[in-house]
C-alpha positions in Angstrom: 23.6 218.7 234.3 23.6 217.1 230.7 26.1 214.2 230.8 29.0 214.3 228.3 31.0 211.4 229.7 33.0 209.1 227.7 31.6 205.8 226.8 31.3 204.0 229.9 29.5 200.7 230.6 25.8 200.9 231.7 26.7 199.7 235.1 29.2 202.5 235.4 26.8 205.2 234.0 24.1 204.2 236.4 26.3 205.0 239.3 28.2 208.3 238.0 25.4 210.1 236.1 23.3 212.9 237.8 25.8 213.6 240.7 26.5 217.1 242.0 29.9 218.7 241.4 32.8 217.0 242.9 33.6 219.9 245.2 34.7 219.8 248.9 31.7 219.4 251.3 29.2 218.8 248.3 26.8 215.9 249.0 27.3 212.7 246.7 23.6 212.7 245.8 21.4 215.6 244.6 19.0 216.2 247.5 15.2 216.4 247.5 14.3 220.0 246.4 10.9 220.6 247.8 10.2 223.9 245.8 7.2 225.1 244.0 8.5 228.7 243.4 11.9 230.0 242.5 13.2 233.6 242.4 12.6 235.0 239.0 15.2 235.6 236.5 16.7 232.2 236.1 16.1 229.2 233.9 13.6 227.4 236.3 11.0 230.3 237.1 8.3 228.1 238.4 7.8 224.4 239.9 5.9 223.1 236.9 8.8 223.8 234.6 12.0 222.4 236.4 13.3 221.0 239.6 16.9 219.9 240.4 15.7 216.4 241.7 14.0 215.8 238.3 17.1 216.9 236.5 19.5 214.5 238.3 17.3 211.6 237.4 16.9 212.6 233.8 20.7 213.0 233.4 21.2 209.5 234.5 18.5 207.8 232.6 19.4 209.8 229.5 23.0 208.8 229.9 22.0 205.1 230.2 19.6 205.2 227.1 22.0 207.5 225.0 19.5 210.4 224.6 17.8 213.2 226.5 15.3 212.5 229.0 12.1 214.2 230.3 10.5 212.6 233.5 6.7 212.3 234.0 4.4 211.5 236.9 3.6 208.1 235.6 4.3 205.8 232.8 0.8 206.5 231.1 1.7 210.3 231.3 4.8 209.7 229.3 2.9 207.5 226.9 0.3 210.1 226.4 3.0 212.9 225.8 4.4 210.8 222.9 1.0 209.9 221.4 0.4 213.8 221.5 3.2 214.1 218.9 0.9 212.4 216.3 -1.1 215.2 214.2 -4.9 214.9 214.3 -6.1 212.2 211.9 -2.6 210.4 211.9 -2.0 206.7 212.0 -0.3 204.8 214.7 0.9 201.1 214.2 1.0 199.2 217.5 1.4 195.8 218.8 -1.8 193.8 219.1 -0.5 192.4 222.6 0.7 195.7 224.5 0.4 197.2 227.9 -3.3 197.7 228.5 -2.7 201.4 229.4 -1.2 201.9 225.9 -4.1 200.2 224.3 -6.5 202.2 226.3 -4.9 205.6 225.2 -4.8 204.5 221.6 -8.4 203.3 221.6 -9.8 206.3 223.4 -8.1 208.6 220.9 -9.4 206.6 218.0 -12.9 206.6 219.3 -12.7 210.3 219.4 -11.4 210.7 215.9 -8.0 212.0 217.1 -6.0 209.2 215.2 -6.4 205.9 213.6 -4.7 202.7 215.0 -3.5 199.7 213.2 -2.9 196.7 215.4 -0.1 194.3 214.2 1.7 191.1 215.1 4.9 193.1 216.3 7.0 189.8 215.8 6.1 189.8 212.1 8.6 192.4 210.6 7.0 192.2 207.1 3.6 193.0 208.4 4.8 195.9 210.6 6.7 197.3 207.8 3.7 197.1 205.4 1.5 198.7 207.9 3.9 201.6 208.5 3.4 203.1 205.1 1.5 206.2 205.6 1.9 206.0 209.5 2.9 208.9 211.7 4.1 206.6 214.5 5.1 203.1 215.0 4.9 201.9 218.6 7.0 198.9 219.6 6.9 196.8 222.7 9.7 194.2 223.0 9.1 192.0 224.8 5.4 192.5 224.7 3.4 192.7 227.8 2.2 189.9 228.6 2.9 187.6 225.6 6.6 188.2 225.6 6.9 188.5 221.8 10.0 189.9 220.4 10.3 192.8 217.6 13.2 193.5 215.4 13.7 197.1 216.3 16.3 197.9 213.7 14.5 196.4 210.8 11.3 198.0 211.9 12.8 201.4 212.2 14.5 201.3 208.8 11.1 200.5 207.2 9.2 203.1 209.3 11.8 205.8 208.6 11.5 205.1 204.8 7.8 206.0 205.1 8.5 209.1 207.2 7.2 207.6 210.5 8.5 208.2 214.0 9.4 205.0 215.9 8.9 204.9 219.7 9.9 201.9 221.9 8.5 201.0 225.3 11.7 199.7 227.0 10.2 199.0 230.4 10.6 195.2 230.5 14.3 195.2 229.0 15.6 198.3 230.4 18.7 200.1 229.0 20.9 197.5 230.7 19.6 194.8 228.2 18.5 197.0 225.4 19.2 200.5 224.0 16.6 201.1 221.4 18.0 204.5 220.3 21.2 202.8 219.3 19.0 200.5 217.1 17.3 203.1 215.1 14.4 204.2 217.3 13.5 207.9 217.7 11.9 207.7 221.2 12.1 205.4 224.3 9.4 205.3 226.9 9.7 203.8 230.5 7.4 203.3 233.3 10.1 204.2 235.8 7.8 202.7 238.5 9.0 199.2 237.5 12.6 198.1 237.1 14.1 201.6 237.2 12.7 202.4 240.6 12.7 198.8 241.6 11.4 199.0 245.1 7.4 199.5 244.7 7.7 202.9 246.5 7.6 205.5 243.6 5.3 206.0 240.6 7.1 207.7 237.6 7.5 207.7 233.9 10.2 208.8 231.5 10.6 209.6 227.7 14.1 209.6 226.1 14.7 211.1 222.7 17.3 210.9 220.2 17.2 214.5 218.8 16.7 217.8 220.3 13.4 218.8 218.4 11.5 215.8 219.9 13.0 216.3 223.5 11.6 220.0 223.2 8.2 218.8 222.1 7.8 216.3 224.8 9.1 218.9 227.4 6.5 221.1 226.0 3.6 218.6 226.6 4.7 218.1 230.2 4.8 221.9 230.9 1.6 222.4 229.2 -0.3 219.7 230.9 1.6 219.6 234.2 2.2 215.7 234.4 5.2 216.4 236.4 6.9 214.0 238.9 7.3 214.8 242.6 10.7 215.6 243.9 10.9 212.8 246.3 9.6 210.1 243.8 12.4 211.4 241.5 15.0 210.9 244.4 13.7 207.3 245.0 13.7 206.6 241.1 17.3 207.8 241.0 18.3 205.8 244.1 16.7 202.8 242.4 18.6 203.3 239.1 21.9 203.2 240.8 21.4 199.5 241.5 19.3 198.5 238.4 22.0 196.5 236.7 22.9 194.3 239.8 19.2 193.9 240.5 18.2 192.9 237.0 21.2 190.6 236.7 20.3 188.7 239.6 16.6 188.5 238.8 17.5 187.4 235.2 19.6 184.6 236.6 16.7 183.4 238.5 14.1 183.8 235.8 16.2 181.6 233.5 16.7 179.0 236.2 12.8 179.0 236.9 12.0 178.6 233.0 14.5 175.6 233.1 12.7 173.9 236.0 9.2 174.8 235.0 9.5 173.5 231.5 7.4 170.2 231.0 5.5 170.7 234.3 2.4 168.7 234.0 0.1 171.5 235.3 1.4 174.1 232.7 0.4 174.3 229.1 3.2 176.7 228.1 6.1 178.4 229.6 6.9 181.7 227.6 10.3 183.4 228.0 12.1 185.8 225.5 15.5 184.7 226.5 16.4 187.6 228.5 15.1 189.7 231.3 13.1 188.7 234.4 9.5 188.4 233.2 8.0 184.9 232.5 4.5 184.1 231.5 3.1 180.6 232.3 -0.1 179.2 231.0 -1.8 177.1 233.8 -3.6 174.1 232.5 -7.3 174.2 233.3 -7.8 178.0 232.5 -8.9 180.9 234.8 -10.1 178.7 237.5 -7.1 176.7 237.9 -4.7 179.7 237.6 -6.6 181.6 240.2 -6.4 178.7 242.5 -2.6 178.5 242.2 -2.4 182.1 242.8 -4.4 181.8 245.9 -2.2 179.1 247.3 1.2 180.9 247.0 2.8 181.8 250.2 6.0 183.7 248.8 5.0 185.1 245.4 2.7 188.2 245.8 -0.6 188.7 243.8 0.2 192.3 242.3 -0.4 194.0 239.1 3.0 195.6 239.0 6.4 194.2 238.2 10.0 194.9 238.1 10.7 195.2 241.9 12.7 193.4 244.4 9.9 191.2 245.5 8.4 188.6 243.2 4.9 189.1 241.9 2.5 187.4 239.7 -0.8 187.9 238.2 -3.5 186.3 235.8 -3.7 189.0 233.2 -7.2 188.1 231.8 -8.7 189.1 235.1 -8.6 192.7 233.5 -11.4 193.3 231.2 -9.2 195.3 228.9 -6.6 192.4 228.2 -6.8 191.1 224.8 -9.0 187.8 224.2 -6.0 186.3 222.4 -4.2 186.2 225.8 -5.0 182.7 227.3 -7.4 182.8 230.3 -4.8 180.8 232.2 -1.9 183.0 231.4 0.0 184.1 234.7 2.7 186.8 234.3 5.7 186.2 236.6 7.9 189.1 237.7 11.0 187.5 239.3 12.3 189.3 242.1 15.5 188.9 244.3 14.4 186.1 246.7 16.3 182.9 246.4 15.5 181.0 243.3 15.0 177.7 245.3 12.5 179.3 247.5 10.6 180.8 244.4 10.6 177.5 242.7 9.3 175.6 245.6 6.4 178.0 246.2 5.3 177.9 242.6 5.4 174.1 242.7 3.4 173.8 245.8 1.0 176.4 244.4 0.5 174.5 241.1 0.0 171.3 243.0 -3.8 170.0 243.0 
């Protein structure tokens, strides 16, 4: 089901990719295939190796990112598969501010001597380029979680490739609607499909999209070997969510930009961080952790939750997690703007910030 369609816009690709043949009485969507075992002699053989529900999702996301996709049981499983490409003792360059699951994976592997990690300011292209000398992999988040720093993917990829390093980009925040890292020179794209791609807080999945077949085969091999496979029903839900990604993200981005405009200069905020696109905003509440926690407890509409990218608006003080970097302010609250009316979201935040 590999898609060889002409160059459609992302909004169109999200709708048309991963569909069954256009034959009479065929369903418009690939159904949920609840199968652990197949009759021998074909390409699937066993439920750990393939499932038509995964394939439909992988076809669609691969078309959106411009590569070949392998789906996983979670975002962290996808991250782990990419890190497995680094040979023992190899060096990984990674952002100082990253998803804590990524940092946890890197630090755990480093502590066991499997690899070496060099943490950098990913927004400082010269620093990243210098660190990539001798590296096996350069890991990029842009925007970073939760600091919302931006990286120059093209410049970093060029420098990393000159040193023989692979470049992987976690594209969870931006999604292929706003950013296509493979077109900017990256080798690998990683997603927590739990977030924007699925978009309804009901499916846990991850994905890796690669630019060349050798990397795809290696990633697929890791999934088959370790069994970090997605469930068929979650794959169905994630693909259904992907169909509306562009319209959901557009609405959420419009609301995020309006909230940033309204929140700038608020007396209870030390800082409003926004990279200029997407629907994630970080605010730093004046008064630190206690003030931020109090504001969170007063909200009636915003939901206190650690996930993001769904139809409902969520927020969280990130330093409540011990694994979060100490360079992240104690009062930083990450906002994931959903699809509620922006006036209601703004009113609830203002009321929560009030003393």
